[in-house]
N, C-alpha and C positions, 0 to 999 in steps of 0.2 A: 429570585433575585439574589445575587451572591454578595453578602456583606454590605448591602447598601441600605441605609436608613431612609425609607421613603418619607417618614415624618419630617425630616430635617433637610429638605432640598433647597431651602432659601439661599444658602451660601454656596451651592454647587455651581462651579464655573462650567460653561460649555467646553467640551473637549471631545476628541474623536474616540469612539468606543466601538469595539467589534460586535457584530450581530451573532456570529458563529464562534464556537470554541476552537476555531481553526484559523490562525492568522493568514494562511494561504488563500482563504476565501475572499479576502479583500472587499468585504461588504461592511461598511462602517457608517455610523450615525453620529451627528454632531450636536444638533440642537432641535428644539421643538417649540412650535408656536400655535396658539389658538387662532383659527381663521374662520370668521363669520361673515366674510364679504359676499358670499353667495348663499343661495337658499339652503344648501346642505352645509351644516357646520362641521368642521373637521379640525384635526391636529395635523399640521404640516411639519414634517421632519426633514431637516437638511441632511442628506446622506451622499455616499459615493459607493459605486460598485461596478460590476460588469455592465458594459453597454448593451450587449446582446443577451437575450434570454435571461432576464433577471428572475431569480427564484421567487416562489410564492412568499408573501410576507404577511405576518400577523402582527397586530398591535394589541398590547395589553395596556388598557387605560386604567389608571389608578384614581380613585375618588375617595374623599373624606366623607364618611356618613355622619349622621346626626350625633353619634357617640364619639366622634373624632377618631374612629378606627378606619383602617384602609380597606376598601372593597375594590375589586378589579373586575373588568369586563374585557373579554377577548373578542376582537373584531377582525375581519379580513381587511387588509390594507391594499393599496395599489401603488405602483411605481409611475412616476412621470419624469422622464429624462429632461434635463436642462440642456437645450440644444446648443452646446458649446464644446462638443467633444472632439471635433476634427477627426472623426473616425478612429479614435483611440480605443483600446480594449476596455478602458474604464472611464466612467464619467460621473459628473455630479448629477444628483436627482433629488426629487422630493418623494418621500413616502407619505401618502395621504391616508389618514386614519379617520373614518367617519365617526361622528359622535351621535349616539342614539339616545342619550340621557339628556335631561334638562340641564344638569349640572356640568360645569366645565371640569375636565380632568385636571388633577393636580400634577400628574406625571404620566409618562408613557414609556413602555419597553417594547422594542422591536425584536421579533423572533421569527423563525422559519417553521417551527412546529410547536404544538401545544407542549408547554413546559415552562420552565423558568427562563427569563431573559438574562443575558449577560450584561445588558446595558440598562440604564435608567436615565431618562431625560426629564428635567423639570419643564412643564408646559408654561411658556411665557405668554402672558395676555397683555392686551393694551387697554383693558377695561379698568376704569377708575371707579372704585367703590367708596361710598360714604364720603365723597369729596364735598367740602363746603368752603367756598371762598367767595369773596366779593371783588368784582372787577375794579371797584373804586379804592380798594385797599392794596392793590398790587404795587410793587416798587416802580418808581418812575425812571430810575437810572439803570442803565444796562449792567453796570458793574455790580449792582445789588441783585441782579437776576442770574448772572453767569455763575456756573459752578466751577 
């Protein structure tokens, strides 16, 4: 990873990042989400690239270990085209990265061969941890709830 602090991704905004060190490749990634809706848990990456013959894709999943250091695991990913491309040469797609660990990855990098990725995406989750609230103590007025 090039000059990216994986420890401090909390404030990183989603933005388009290249997968290859060649802007002509036009394979970009935008954001990543933890997806546990099916039996196989995965990281779902929003991406765009060539519609036909997408290249092999690898996912470097980054985890915090018990010592708060970063460990990574390289897994083979897959492309799923989002069927809205109207036969254009480029289209939106998902890159699916299977999770083989119990832990949810903190971040993911998408690459085409073993090595360092040019991109890093924070994995967004919808899991609420250590939540404690009482339904009887919630605000009753909408203006107290709205952000």
